C-alpha positions in Angstrom: 20.4 -3.8 28.7 20.3 -7.5 29.6 16.5 -7.4 29.5 16.5 -5.9 26.0 18.9 -8.6 24.7 16.9 -11.4 26.4 13.7 -9.9 25.1 15.0 -9.7 21.5 16.3 -13.3 21.7 12.9 -14.5 22.9 11.2 -12.5 20.1 13.5 -14.0 17.4 12.9 -17.5 18.8 9.2 -17.0 18.8 9.0 -15.5 15.3 11.4 -18.2 13.9 9.4 -20.9 15.7 6.1 -19.6 14.3 7.3 -20.4 10.8 8.6 -23.8 11.6 6.6 -26.7 10.1 6.9 -30.4 9.8 8.3 -32.0 6.7 8.1 -35.2 4.7 9.9 -36.8 1.7 8.3 -39.3 -0.6 11.4 -41.1 -1.9 9.4 -42.9 -4.5 11.1 -44.3 -7.6 10.5 -46.5 -10.5 10.3 -49.4 -8.0 7.3 -47.9 -6.2 5.1 -46.3 -8.9 1.4 -45.3 -8.7 -0.7 -47.7 -10.9 -3.7 -46.7 -13.1 -6.5 -49.0 -14.2 -7.2 -47.0 -17.3 -9.6 -49.7 -18.7 -11.1 -52.1 -16.1 -10.4 -55.7 -17.0 -7.2 -54.9 -18.9 -3.7 -54.9 -17.3 -2.9 -51.7 -15.4 -0.5 -49.0 -16.6 1.5 -46.5 -14.6 -0.2 -43.2 -13.7 0.4 -40.9 -16.7 2.3 -37.6 -16.9 0.2 -34.8 -15.4 -1.4 -36.8 -12.7 -1.8 -34.7 -9.5 -0.3 -36.1 -6.3 -1.5 -34.6 -3.0 -0.8 -35.1 0.6 -3.8 -34.9 2.9 -3.3 -34.7 6.7 -5.2 -34.4 9.9 -4.2 -34.0 13.5 -3.4 -37.0 15.7 -6.3 -36.2 18.0 -8.8 -36.4 15.1 -7.8 -40.0 14.4 -7.4 -41.7 11.0 -11.1 -41.7 10.3 -11.0 -37.9 9.9 -9.0 -38.2 6.7 -10.3 -41.5 5.3 -12.3 -41.1 2.1 -12.2 -39.0 -1.0 -11.2 -35.4 -0.4 -11.1 -35.8 3.4 -8.3 -34.1 5.4 -6.4 -30.9 4.8 -4.6 -30.8 1.5 -1.0 -29.7 1.8 -0.1 -27.6 -1.1 1.6 -27.3 -3.5 0.7 -30.7 -4.9 3.2 -32.7 -6.9 2.7 -33.7 -10.5 3.9 -36.9 -12.2 6.4 -35.9 -14.8 8.1 -37.8 -17.7 8.5 -41.1 -15.8 5.0 -42.5 -15.5 3.9 -43.3 -12.0 6.8 -41.4 -10.4 7.0 -37.8 -8.9 9.6 -35.7 -7.2 10.7 -38.2 -4.6 13.7 -36.6 -2.8 12.3 -33.1 -2.3 11.7 -32.0 1.3 7.9 -31.3 1.3 6.6 -28.9 4.0 3.2 -29.6 5.6 1.8 -26.1 6.3 0.0 -25.8 9.6 2.1 -28.4 11.4 5.2 -28.4 13.6 8.4 -30.4 13.3 8.2 -33.5 15.5 4.3 -33.4 15.5 2.5 -36.7 15.0 -0.2 -36.5 12.3 -2.3 -38.8 10.1 -1.3 -38.7 6.4 -2.6 -40.2 3.1 -1.4 -39.6 -0.4 -4.0 -39.2 -3.1 -3.7 -39.0 -6.9 -6.2 -37.8 -9.4 -6.3 -37.2 -13.2 -8.2 -34.1 -14.2 -9.5 -31.6 -11.7 -6.9 -29.0 -10.6 -3.8 -29.1 -8.5 -5.8 -28.0 -5.5 -9.1 -29.8 -6.1 -10.3 -33.2 -7.2 -13.5 -31.7 -8.6 -13.9 -32.8 -12.2 -11.3 -35.6 -11.8 -11.8 -38.6 -14.1 -9.8 -41.0 -12.0 -8.9 -41.1 -8.3 -6.9 -43.3 -5.9 -5.5 -43.0 -2.4 -3.1 -44.7 -0.1 -3.9 -46.2 3.3 -3.9 -43.6 6.1 -0.8 -43.8 8.3 0.4 -42.1 11.5 3.7 -40.2 11.0 6.0 -38.1 13.1 7.0 -35.1 10.9 10.6 -34.2 10.2 12.4 -30.9 11.0 11.7 -27.7 9.0 15.2 -27.7 7.6 14.9 -31.3 6.6 15.4 -34.1 6.0 11.7 -34.8 6.0 10.3 -38.0 7.3 10.2 -40.6 4.5 6.5 -41.6 4.0 6.7 -43.9 0.9 7.8 -47.5 0.4 7.5 -50.2 -2.2 4.5 -52.6 -2.2 6.7 -55.2 -0.4 7.6 -52.7 2.4 6.7 -53.5 6.0 6.9 -50.1 7.8 3.6 -49.2 9.4 4.3 -45.5 9.2 4.8 -45.4 5.4 2.4 -45.6 2.6 2.5 -48.1 -0.3 1.8 -47.7 -4.0 -1.9 -47.6 -4.8 -4.2 -47.7 -7.8 -6.1 -45.0 -9.5 -9.4 -46.1 -10.9 -11.9 -44.2 -13.2 -14.5 -42.3 -11.3 -17.9 -44.1 -11.2 -19.6 -41.7 -13.6 -16.9 -42.2 -16.2 -17.0 -45.9 -15.6 -20.8 -46.2 -15.9 -20.8 -44.2 -19.1 -18.1 -46.5 -20.5 -20.1 -49.6 -19.5 -23.3 -48.3 -21.0 -21.5 -47.5 -24.2 -19.9 -50.9 -24.3 -23.3 -52.5 -23.6 -25.0 -50.5 -26.4 -22.2 -51.5 -28.8 -22.5 -55.2 -27.9 -26.3 -55.1 -28.1 -26.1 -53.3 -31.5 -23.5 -55.8 -32.7 -25.6 -58.7 -31.6 -28.6 -57.2 -33.5 -26.5 -56.2 -36.5 -27.2 -59.6 -38.0 -30.8 -58.6 -38.2 -31.2 -54.8 -38.2 -29.0 -52.5 -36.2 
């Protein structure tokens, strides 16, 4: 009888542990918004409503280089979306990182994109990402490890606000259009 009880206890612990995953919290606010350079050369604005916010992660063994760059790392879903307060998303929600364990050290970055879908940056018209930082994940039940800070923050295991910039293809088309407009305007005195 004792063996059955011990066996069931071990099974419950194993099954419960297999669903455990590490967690984070953003804790961003109006003091730590994501910035968007909508038009290069003009002052930036805050990232608009509908901007996708995604957490990309990689194992500690893989190193930070494994998730540096556009689309690198494993995207933890669901992604967050900036709501009615420009540049701010759900800051106090405990956010699970599927495929991890509580207490695990991982590399994380936060990325934001306009366009695309909530699970892909394909087709995005603007993209930006934070620096890559090493974080120890919080317990499954929460509270998650806080991973966000203001631009004046000094914690090395937290990310800071970053800027979204138009994708190069969108930017190059805009520059070509502006160049054509200025050229035509210059020639308009004669024959445009």
